[in-house]
C-alpha positions in Angstrom: 133.8 122.3 126.5 133.8 120.9 123.1 130.7 122.0 121.2 127.9 120.3 121.6 127.0 117.6 119.2 123.4 118.7 118.3 123.4 121.5 118.0 124.3 136.3 127.1 121.3 137.5 128.7 118.2 135.8 128.5 118.2 133.0 125.7 114.8 131.9 126.2 113.6 134.8 124.3 110.3 133.6 121.5 112.1 134.7 117.8 110.3 136.6 115.6 110.3 134.9 112.4 108.5 136.4 109.3 109.2 133.7 106.5 107.1 131.8 104.7 103.7 129.7 106.6 103.0 126.4 107.3 100.2 124.2 109.3 101.0 122.1 112.3 101.1 122.8 116.1 97.0 122.4 117.1 95.8 125.3 118.6 97.7 127.9 120.0 95.2 128.0 123.1 95.8 124.2 123.9 99.6 124.9 123.9 101.6 125.6 127.7 104.0 128.0 127.6 107.2 126.6 127.2 108.7 128.6 130.1 105.3 127.5 132.4 106.7 126.4 135.6 106.5 121.9 135.3 104.0 120.2 137.4 105.1 116.7 138.5 104.9 113.5 136.7 105.2 112.4 133.2 107.9 111.3 131.0 109.5 113.9 129.1 111.1 112.5 125.5 114.1 113.3 123.8 114.4 112.7 120.2 118.0 112.6 118.8 120.3 111.3 116.1 124.1 110.7 117.5 123.7 108.9 120.6 126.1 110.5 123.5 129.8 110.3 123.7 130.5 108.6 127.0 127.7 108.5 130.4 131.4 108.5 132.2 132.0 112.1 133.6 135.8 111.3 132.7 135.5 110.8 129.3 132.6 112.8 128.1 133.4 115.8 127.7 130.5 118.0 125.1 127.9 120.7 125.7 124.8 117.7 124.8 126.5 115.6 127.1 127.3 117.6 129.6 123.9 118.6 130.1 122.7 115.0 130.6 125.4 114.2 133.3 123.6 116.0 135.5 120.1 114.3 135.5 122.6 111.4 137.0 124.9 112.9 138.7 126.1 115.3 141.2 129.4 117.1 141.7 131.3 119.8 144.5 129.8 122.9 142.9 127.5 123.4 138.8 125.5 126.0 137.2 122.2 127.2 138.7 119.3 126.5 136.8 118.4 128.5 133.8 115.2 130.1 134.6 113.1 133.5 133.3 115.9 135.6 135.2 118.6 133.1 135.3 121.3 132.3 131.9 122.4 129.3 134.0 126.1 130.1 134.0 126.3 131.4 138.2 128.7 128.4 139.9 126.6 127.5 143.2 127.7 124.7 145.4 125.9 121.4 144.8 127.6 118.8 146.8 129.1 121.3 148.8 127.9 123.6 151.1 129.1 126.4 149.0 131.8 127.3 146.4 135.0 126.5 148.5 137.1 128.3 151.2 140.1 129.4 149.4 143.2 129.9 151.1 146.8 130.2 150.4 146.4 132.8 148.0 143.9 130.4 145.8 146.4 127.3 145.8 144.2 125.9 148.2 140.6 125.0 148.3 138.7 123.3 150.6 134.7 121.9 150.6 132.4 120.4 152.6 129.9 117.8 151.8 125.9 118.6 152.5 124.3 115.9 154.6 122.0 113.6 153.3 124.0 112.1 150.1 123.5 108.9 148.5 124.7 107.2 145.5 121.7 105.0 144.1 121.8 102.1 146.5 121.6 103.9 149.5 125.2 104.0 149.9 126.5 107.3 151.6 128.4 109.5 149.0 131.6 111.0 151.0 134.6 112.8 150.8 136.6 109.6 149.7 133.8 108.9 147.2 134.8 112.8 145.8 138.3 112.0 145.5 138.2 108.6 143.5 135.7 110.5 141.6 138.2 113.6 140.4 141.4 111.0 140.6 139.9 109.1 137.7 140.6 112.3 135.5 144.2 111.0 135.5 143.8 107.9 133.7 145.1 107.7 130.8 142.2 105.7 129.6 139.5 107.0 130.9 140.5 110.7 132.3 140.3 111.7 128.2 136.8 114.6 129.9 137.3 118.3 130.9 140.8 119.0 131.3 140.7 121.3 134.0 141.7 118.8 137.1 145.1 117.2 135.5 145.7 121.3 134.8 145.5 122.6 138.5 145.5 119.7 140.9 149.6 119.5 141.7 149.9 115.6 140.6 153.3 113.9 140.9 154.4 113.9 136.5 154.1 110.6 136.3 150.5 109.9 138.2 148.1 107.6 136.5 145.1 107.6 138.1 143.7 105.3 141.3 143.3 102.5 139.3 147.4 102.5 138.8 148.9 104.4 140.4 146.2 105.0 143.5 145.9 107.7 145.7 146.9 111.3 144.7 148.6 112.7 148.0 147.0 116.6 146.9 143.1 115.9 147.6 142.8 115.6 151.1 139.9 113.6 152.8 140.8 114.5 156.7 136.6 113.6 157.9 134.1 112.7 155.8 132.1 115.4 154.6 135.6 117.6 154.3 138.2 117.3 151.1 140.8 119.9 150.4 142.6 120.0 146.9 146.3 121.8 146.8 147.0 123.0 143.3 150.2 123.9 141.7 149.6 127.5 141.2 146.7 130.2 142.6 143.3 129.6 140.4 140.7 131.8 141.9 137.8 130.2 138.9 138.5 126.9 141.2 134.8 127.0 141.8 134.1 126.7 138.5 136.2 123.8 138.1 134.9 121.7 140.8 131.1 121.8 138.3 133.5 119.8 135.4 132.0 116.5 135.5 134.9 114.8 136.1 134.3 116.3 139.8 131.8 113.4 140.0 131.9 111.6 143.1 132.3 107.1 142.4 132.7 104.5 145.5 136.5 103.9 145.1 137.7 101.2 143.3 134.4 101.0 141.0 134.4 102.2 136.9 137.6 100.4 135.4 137.2 99.1 132.2 134.9 102.1 130.7 132.6 100.5 133.7 130.5 103.5 134.0 129.7 103.6 130.1 127.6 101.0 130.6 126.3 101.2 134.1 126.6 104.8 135.6 126.5 105.2 139.0 123.5 108.0 139.8 124.2 110.9 142.6 121.5 113.0 140.9 117.7 112.6 140.5 117.4 109.6 138.4 119.2 106.5 138.0 119.5 105.3 134.0 117.1 102.0 134.2 117.9 100.6 130.6 120.2 101.7 128.0 121.0 100.1 124.1 123.7 101.7 122.7 122.5 103.6 119.6 118.7 103.2 119.9 117.6 104.5 123.5 118.1 105.7 127.0 115.5 105.0 129.9 116.1 107.5 133.1 113.2 106.1 136.3 113.9 108.3 139.8 116.5 107.5 141.9 114.3 107.2 145.3 117.9 107.5 147.0 118.5 111.2 145.7 116.9 114.1 147.8 115.1 117.1 147.2 116.1 118.9 150.5 119.7 118.5 149.4 119.9 119.7 146.2 119.0 123.5 145.4 119.6 123.3 141.1 117.1 120.1 140.0 113.5 120.5 140.0 113.6 116.8 139.0 109.9 117.4 138.1 109.8 114.2 135.4 109.1 111.2 136.7 111.7 110.0 133.5 113.1 110.7 130.7 113.3 108.3 127.4 115.7 109.2 124.9 115.6 107.7 121.4 118.3 107.8 119.4 119.1 106.8 115.9 116.6 109.9 114.3 117.0 111.8 111.0 117.1 115.4 111.5 114.4 116.0 109.2 112.7 113.4 110.7 112.8 114.9 114.3 112.0 118.3 113.0 108.7 117.1 111.2 107.8 115.4 114.2 107.8 117.9 116.6 106.0 120.3 114.3 103.4 118.0 114.0 103.0 117.2 117.9 101.3 113.9 117.6 101.0 111.3 120.3 104.2 111.2 123.1 105.7 114.1 120.7 103.6 117.1 122.4 105.9 115.9 125.6 108.3 115.7 123.5 112.4 118.3 123.0 115.0 117.8 120.6 118.0 118.9 119.5 118.7 122.7 117.1 116.4 123.1 113.5 117.9 122.5 110.7 118.0 125.5 107.9 115.5 124.2 106.0 113.1 124.0 108.8 114.2 127.7 109.5 111.1 128.9 107.2 108.3 127.1 108.1 108.6 128.5 111.7 105.9 131.2 111.4 102.5 130.5 112.5 101.5 131.2 116.0 100.9 128.0 117.4 104.8 127.2 116.1 106.2 130.5 117.4 104.6 129.8 120.5 106.8 126.5 120.6 110.3 128.6 119.5 113.6 129.4 121.6 116.1 130.4 120.1 119.7 132.6 121.5 123.4 132.3 120.6 125.4 129.3 121.7 128.1 131.5 123.2 129.9 128.8 120.8 132.7 129.4 118.0 132.7 127.1 115.0 136.0 126.7 113.7 138.4 124.5 111.8 141.8 123.6 113.5 145.1 123.7 111.2 148.0 120.9 112.4 150.9 123.1 112.5 153.1 120.0 112.4 151.5 118.3 109.1 153.3 118.8 105.9 153.0 122.3 104.4 151.0 123.4 107.4 154.0 122.9 109.2 154.9 126.7 107.3 153.0 130.1 109.0 152.5 131.6 105.8 150.5 128.3 104.1 148.3 128.3 107.8 147.8 132.1 106.7 147.3 132.1 103.7 144.3 129.3 104.7 142.6 131.9 106.5 142.5 134.5 103.7 141.4 131.8 101.4 138.4 130.8 103.5 134.8 132.0 102.9 133.6 132.5 105.6 129.9 133.9 104.5 129.5 130.5 103.0 129.9 129.0 106.5 127.7 130.7 107.5 125.4 129.8 104.4 125.5 126.3 105.1 124.5 126.3 108.6 121.5 128.3 107.5 121.9 132.1 107.5 122.2 134.9 109.9 119.4 132.9 111.8 122.2 130.3 113.1 125.0 132.5 112.6 127.3 134.8 112.1 130.9 135.1 110.7 133.4 135.3 113.1 136.5 137.7 113.3 137.7 136.4 116.7 138.8 133.1 118.1 136.5 134.2 122.0 133.0 134.6 120.4 130.7 137.9 121.7 130.0 136.5 124.6 133.1 136.1 126.6 133.7 139.1 129.3 137.1 141.4 127.6 136.8 140.4 124.5 138.8 141.9 121.0 137.1 142.0 118.5 139.9 142.2 115.8 140.1 140.5 113.1 143.4 139.3 112.1 142.5 138.3 108.7 140.0 140.5 107.1 138.1 140.1 103.6 135.4 141.5 102.4 131.9 141.0 104.4 133.4 137.5 105.2 134.4 136.3 102.0 138.0 136.5 102.5 141.0 137.8 100.4 142.2 135.2 97.1 144.6 137.3 96.4 146.3 137.6 99.1 146.1 133.7 100.4 148.1 133.4 97.2 150.6 135.9 97.7 151.6 133.8 100.6 151.5 130.7 98.9 153.6 131.9 96.8 156.4 132.9 99.1 155.8 129.8 100.9 156.6 127.9 97.8 153.1 126.2 97.3 151.9 128.8 93.9 150.4 125.7 92.7 148.7 124.8 95.8 148.9 121.4 97.5 146.2 118.5 99.1 145.3 118.9 102.7 142.1 116.3 104.0 139.5 117.7 106.9 138.0 115.6 109.4 134.3 116.1 110.2 131.6 114.6 111.6 128.5 112.9 110.2 125.8 115.4 110.0 123.7 117.2 107.3 124.8 121.0 108.1 128.1 119.5 109.0 128.9 118.5 106.2 128.0 121.1 104.6 130.4 123.4 105.9 133.3 120.7 105.0 132.2 121.4 101.7 132.1 125.6 101.7 135.8 125.1 103.3 136.5 122.7 100.1 135.3 125.5 97.7 137.0 128.0 99.4 140.8 126.5 99.3 140.0 125.6 95.7 139.9 129.2 95.2 144.0 129.4 95.8 144.5 125.9 94.2 144.2 123.9 97.3 142.8 120.4 97.4 140.7 119.4 100.0 139.3 115.7 101.1 136.6 115.6 103.5 137.1 112.6 106.0 133.9 111.6 108.0 133.9 110.3 111.5 131.0 108.9 113.2 129.6 111.6 115.4 129.3 109.6 118.5 133.2 109.0 117.9 134.5 112.5 116.4 135.8 114.2 119.6 137.5 111.0 120.9 138.9 111.1 117.4 140.2 114.3 116.9 141.5 114.4 120.2 143.8 112.2 119.2 146.9 113.2 118.0 147.8 109.6 116.3 144.4 109.9 114.5 143.6 113.3 113.4 144.4 114.6 110.3 145.4 117.6 108.7 142.2 119.7 109.7 139.4 119.0 111.8 136.2 120.7 111.6 134.9 121.6 115.3 134.2 124.1 117.9 134.1 125.4 121.1 132.1 126.4 124.1 133.1 128.5 127.5 133.2 126.1 130.6 132.6 129.6 132.3 132.2 133.0 131.2 135.8 134.4 131.1 139.0 134.2 128.8 140.6 131.4 130.6 137.8 128.9 128.9 138.8 129.4 125.4 142.3 130.0 125.2 144.3 128.0 127.8 142.4 124.9 126.8 143.2 125.1 122.7 146.3 126.5 122.5 148.5 125.8 125.6 151.1 123.2 124.3 152.2 121.7 127.4 148.9 120.0 127.5 149.0 118.1 124.4 148.1 114.4 125.1 147.6 111.1 123.2 143.8 110.7 124.4 141.5 113.4 124.9 144.1 116.7 123.6 141.9 119.9 123.0 144.9 121.5 121.2 144.3 120.7 118.0 146.6 122.7 116.5 149.6 121.0 118.1 150.7 124.6 118.7 153.7 124.4 121.2 154.6 128.1 121.1 156.5 129.2 123.9 155.6 132.7 123.5 151.7 132.3 124.5 152.5 129.7 126.8 154.4 132.5 128.5 151.7 135.3 128.5 149.3 132.4 128.9 151.2 132.2 132.7 150.9 135.7 132.9 147.6 136.4 132.4 146.5 134.0 134.6 148.7 135.3 137.5 146.4 138.5 136.8 144.0 139.4 140.5 141.7 141.7 138.5 139.5 139.4 136.5 138.8 142.3 134.2 142.0 143.3 133.5 142.5 139.2 132.4 139.7 138.8 130.6 141.2 141.9 128.7 144.8 140.4 128.5 142.9 137.8 127.3 141.3 139.9 124.3 144.3 140.7 122.9 146.4 137.9 123.5 143.0 136.0 120.7 144.7 138.2 117.8 148.6 137.3 119.3 147.7 134.0 118.7 145.9 134.3 115.5 149.2 135.9 113.5 150.0 132.2 114.3 147.1 131.0 112.8 146.5 127.7 114.2 142.7 128.0 113.5 140.1 129.7 111.1 137.4 130.6 113.2 134.8 130.2 111.1 131.6 131.5 112.8 129.4 132.0 116.3 126.5 130.0 116.2 123.2 130.3 117.5 119.9 127.2 118.2 116.9 127.6 117.0 114.7 125.1 119.0 110.8 124.0 118.6 109.3 122.0 122.0 106.2 119.8 122.3 103.3 121.9 123.1 103.2 119.6 126.2 106.5 120.9 127.4 107.3 123.5 130.2 110.2 124.7 132.2 111.9 125.2 128.9 114.8 127.5 128.9 118.0 127.7 126.7 121.7 128.1 128.8 124.8 129.5 126.7 126.1 126.6 129.8 125.1 123.7 127.2 125.4 125.3 124.0 122.4 127.1 123.7 120.4 124.2 123.8 117.6 123.3 127.2 118.8 123.1 130.5 117.2 119.4 131.5 117.2 120.8 135.0 114.6 122.4 134.7 112.5 120.5 132.1 108.7 118.9 132.3 105.7 118.7 131.4 102.8 121.0 132.0 100.2 118.2 132.2 101.4 115.1 133.2 98.1 113.3 132.4 98.8 113.9 128.5 
């Protein structure tokens, strides 16, 4: 999963910050515990800077919007809610009665829908609606989100989704409650694939021409009541959702209100001060400058922290200019000062320097650093030697795409300064946050490099390395292989590992493949990120989840006292 626009074990632990004191937050005795059971009713306020990338689940694919989708949409399977005793990574049945029944050596998967499932207009949800929703993943315009459906479900090479090509025969609907998927090959993790956003059902024929970005059709406990792009979004209860059919979503609040376009520092100030409706508010991770203020008992009680399970990295487009030479890319690996990127994100409270592509949360990870430098500061001398051998002793200029956010801009400057040490001039190209992933996922619009990140869609190497480095999946839109690496040896090894039946052995093999890929230097792993969040004093049911980039799992959140 692409990293959350805003940014293993129990992630809802309160952090012991020991920096400078501040005032605000009200008396500790008046505050609810963020992890307490929420009451029914009230409106949760959500403060954000950028708007969501897309309300259409076939188009959006990042930690922030994936989290939001679960409030208005349901999929065949989903992740369990995060909580005091759950990390929110377990896959459970959602629309389906279970996590699917595999046959034919995991090449055929059958799901049975629960009874009592309805869209927001009262129409029943059938297997045909599920089939149509999944088929939209192949549409050249709409299907720019999660790549897994297209990667694993068998389909003709020229299939272009339901609007252009009609029905996909490899998804069968023998009756109204049964849907059968035929895969390209054995895929034991298909239950996790069925939890992806583009497994959302929709009535056949709906959603063309970005209609769902304006007016979604809800299947979850809430529906969109109003939406002003870049300004505000309001959710109210979907009266046709039945709690008896849903074991994951508590749906305690009467609704949610998102306010977009707020400055990150302003969000921090509002959450710390906790005035008016802001006692019922949540927001993104705090800014680095705010960390030193979270010492008082009042604020510590409202603070959540944990690892995101994500890797921040700089992709290197292996098809452009000097970057076509592996020695140049290897020189960049040595030249980058990763510690300065950690400092740019706020120091050790918010990040640690990366040594491999896979983050520490991935089972079987191999932490081998192929390009070691002193304390994460790099090895400029080694970089200069490689550049000289490649014929670029005097350096060159490259353009790095990044988001229009303060922390990302700071990381870009850190990269710029690190590469300047070896004569490489970096031009920073800033892209609006809400469209960033769509732009860099379109190869014709991407520049030499991009600062981004990747989070696991489920625990294991399957969801980390293949989406980023299998060149056979490179596409004109919604491309996740930002490096444009198309290496046959890597692809052969990906296939060999995918064929392994023992998951432990498979994860260990992916760990070794990590180092093999890094020798080709298609990306520069920069850091493993952490989150620190402050919530309003009346917020309850707040638990962070590695499944949503370390953010608060929205399906369990609510208010301690809805009357406040």
